[in-house]
N, C-alpha and C positions, 0 to 999 in steps of 0.2 A: 729244658720243657719239659714235664713230665708229661704221660700221656693222659691222666687225668684232665691236666689243663688243654693240651692239645685238643681232646673232645669239647669242651668248655669254649675254646677261643672259635670254633664250627671249621676245624680243617677237617678234611675227610681224608681217610688213607685207605691205599687199595688200591684197584684197576678202576679206570676209568667207566663211568656208568652210562649206558647210550638208553637209558628211560624215554628220554626225551630228544627224538629224532626229528631234525628237520631235513627231508628228502633232499632238495634243492642246496644243502649246506654241505653234501656230503662232497669231499675232495676226490674225485672220479678217478684222478691220474695216482693219486695216493693208494686208493684201495687197489687198482689195477696190479699197482708196482707191487704191490706187499704180495699178492694172490702170486705174480709169476713169479716173485722171487722164491717163494716159498716153493712152487712148482717145479724152479729150477734145480733146487737144491736137493729135491726129492728123486731126480732124475740124476744127478750128481752121486747121491748115495747109491741107487738103485747099479749104476755102472761101475761104483767100488765095492759093490756087494756089503754092504752095511746094512743088512735087515733091520736090525736092531732102530738105528738112525731113520731109515726108510719108517717106520711105524710111529715114529714119534713125531717125524714131520707130518705125516697123513694126520694125526691126532691133530696136532697144532694147527693145521690146514681147516679140518674139517668144523673145529671149534672157534676158529676166528671170526671176528666181527664184520672183516673183510670180505672173508670168501662168503659168507653168509650174506651180504649187501652184495655183493657182486655176482651170485645166484640168482637173486631176485630181480637185480637189473636185467638180467641176461632173459630172464624167463618172460619179464614185463615190457620190453623197450625192444626187441628184436622180432625177425618174422616168427610169426605165428603168437604172438601174442594177443590176438583174441581167442586164439584156442583155449576153451577150459580145461582144466585137470578133470579128474573122473569125478570130483565132488561140484563141477559146474560151477566154480568160482573162479572168479579173473579179479586180478587185482589192478586198477585202473587208475584211480587217484593217489597222488604222493602219501597220503595219509595211510591208506591200504597198504601200499609198498613198503612205507616204515612199521607199521604194525607187525605185517609179514616176517620182515627182518626179525623182530623177536620172539613169533613163533616157531621159529627153526631151532630146536632144544633136540639134543641128544639122547636122554634122558625119555623112555617110553617111546623111543622110535621102534616099531617093528613093523620090517616090509611084508605089505601087503600081496595077495597073489595079482597075478595080472587079470583085469578088467576088460571087457570089450564094451564099448562105447562108440554110437554111432555118431560120425560129425558129418552135418550138411555142408556139401559141397557146394561151388558158385554156381554150376548146373542144374541146380534143384535134385540132385541124388544124394546119398549118404554113403559113405566108408568106412568101415570099420576101423577102430583106433586101438589099439592096446596098449596098454599102460599101466606101469604100478600105481596101483594108489597112492598118492601123496599131497602134500598142499602144493597144487599147481606146480609140479614137476621139479621142484628145486632142490629136492635131497637127491635125486640122482645127479644133479648138475654140480651140487658142493662136492660128491662124492669123487669126481672127473678129477 
């Protein structure tokens, strides 16, 4: 089959697309396993002193769909999920979480200086909250 006939037949080449994403259909065990495996490989490369390998694996981790998905889940489904980022946005619905994964891009990201935001506490007082300005805090989560 030639390249022309493969395209005409409707076959798609290249990496899988995650354009349409159902939050509830994500295999969380597999996502967690992928992230942990990459993190373990990074630790092993550090212990062996293979710094080029470390950088390559860090790049792979921060660009992976699994890491981005895992970061959004950690921010939106654990303690502090009601705490908005500096942009005062929280992702609550599955559709918002799914679109948040797509917004985590590497290009065009520039770290912003820390900003002080005051958060209301349960005893009706406020406390300062110093945070980098990013989309709901997922960028630092992916970088870990």
